[in-house]
C-alpha positions as a printed Julia matrix, in Angstrom:
141×3 Matrix{Float64}:
 32.03  -49.76   15.68
 35.64  -48.7    15.19
 37.08  -45.28   15.95
 40.05  -44.17   13.87
 42.05  -41.01   14.59
 42.42  -38.82   11.48
 45.14  -36.18   11.59
 45.56  -33.13    9.37
 48.97  -31.77    8.37
 50.25  -28.83    6.36
 52.54  -30.68    3.97
 54.2   -33.0     6.53
 51.92  -36.06    6.28
 54.38  -38.05    4.13
 57.33  -37.44    6.49
 55.24  -38.01    9.61
 53.77  -41.31    8.45
 57.09  -42.55    7.12
 58.46  -42.08   10.65
 55.38  -43.6    12.27
 55.71  -46.74   10.13
 59.45  -46.96   10.83
 58.86  -46.83   14.61
 55.5   -48.61   14.92
 55.63  -51.01   11.98
 52.46  -51.82   10.11
 51.32  -51.32    6.54
 51.37  -47.88    4.94
 49.1   -46.78    2.09
 49.52  -43.27    0.7
 47.98  -41.26   -2.15
 48.94  -37.78   -3.33
 46.5   -35.26   -4.74
 48.19  -35.81   -8.14
 47.3   -39.54   -8.0
 43.6   -38.84   -7.46
 41.18  -38.98  -10.37
 41.24  -35.53  -11.95
 44.4   -34.76   -9.93
 45.29  -32.06  -12.44
 42.51  -29.87  -11.04
 44.6   -29.26   -7.91
 47.18  -26.43   -7.99
 50.51  -27.74   -9.33
 52.42  -26.62   -6.23
 50.17  -28.78   -4.01
 49.75  -31.96   -6.08
 52.44  -33.85   -4.15
 50.72  -33.21   -0.84
 49.08  -36.26    0.67
 45.37  -36.61   -0.08
 45.07  -39.67    2.16
 47.44  -41.87    4.18
 46.61  -44.88    6.33
 48.9   -46.77    8.69
 47.34  -50.14    9.54
 48.52  -51.9    12.69
 46.51  -55.09   13.06
 42.91  -54.08   13.77
 43.89  -50.43   14.32
 44.5   -47.61   11.88
 45.87  -44.11   12.01
 44.9   -41.9     9.08
 45.75  -38.42    7.87
 45.97  -35.98    4.99
 47.63  -32.71    4.14
 45.48  -29.62    3.92
 45.23  -27.31    0.99
 45.8   -23.69    2.0
 42.47  -22.09    2.92
 40.47  -25.33    2.94
 37.7   -26.26    5.35
 40.04  -28.46    7.47
 41.77  -25.2     8.42
 38.5   -23.38    8.96
 39.14  -21.6     5.67
 42.18  -19.85    7.14
 45.82  -20.66    7.76
 46.78  -24.05    9.18
 47.03  -23.87   12.98
 48.31  -27.36   13.76
 46.82  -30.34   15.57
 45.31  -29.3    18.89
 43.25  -30.72   21.71
 43.98  -34.45   21.4
 46.7   -37.06   21.86
 47.38  -40.42   20.29
 47.7   -42.96   23.12
 49.93  -46.0    22.64
 49.91  -49.05   24.93
 53.08  -51.12   24.43
 53.25  -54.51   26.11
 56.73  -54.16   27.61
 58.99  -51.54   29.16
 61.57  -52.11   26.4
 58.97  -51.56   23.67
 57.71  -48.45   25.51
 61.21  -46.99   25.61
 61.85  -47.77   21.92
 58.56  -46.24   20.77
 58.83  -43.2    23.03
 62.41  -42.44   21.98
 61.75  -43.09   18.29
 58.69  -40.87   18.01
 59.83  -38.15   20.43
 63.17  -37.54   18.67
 63.25  -33.95   17.46
 60.04  -33.13   19.31
 59.27  -31.86   22.8
 58.99  -34.16   25.82
 56.11  -33.02   28.03
 56.55  -35.76   30.65
 59.54  -38.12   30.56
 58.83  -41.82   30.26
 58.93  -43.12   33.82
 57.25  -45.39   36.35
 54.02  -44.03   37.8
 51.55  -45.31   40.37
 49.32  -46.67   37.56
 51.87  -47.88   35.03
 55.33  -49.4    34.68
 56.06  -46.55   32.24
 54.12  -43.48   31.17
 55.27  -40.46   29.22
 53.98  -37.7    26.97
 55.52  -35.75   24.12
 54.73  -33.7    21.04
 56.55  -35.08   18.0
 58.42  -32.92   15.49
 55.27  -32.75   13.34
 53.14  -31.28   16.15
 51.26  -34.47   17.09
 50.74  -35.1    20.81
 51.39  -38.66   22.02
 51.07  -40.61   25.27
 52.88  -43.89   25.89
 51.37  -46.04   28.64
 52.86  -49.43   29.56
 50.72  -50.95   32.28
 52.85  -54.07   32.84
 56.56  -54.8    33.23
């Protein structure tokens, strides 16, 4: 069984995943609501929102979509952001940890700077500029 994190955005999925691919690499697949069969049934002002995006990194994937105002992903109300979880990355080197941390944290809020801890060569936490919480954990030098 595989577990794949699926994020929900309020119109920022394209920009978020473009950054994620730039920093993390991988293969990006993206579809707007307008590209879906019967895409014209969606309100014109929301057709360019992302219906589905997938960033594939080897055997792992990160997926997301944009919400439609008032949809079930928002509990039928206004979008309240991504809460209660973090995406955890495990780079293989200190240099890669620093590159990933700095690339994804730019414009966001650092919660814990990337530094040596008793369990890891580098560990840090941040919320990116799209509201996604991340942890970077490099266990080896």
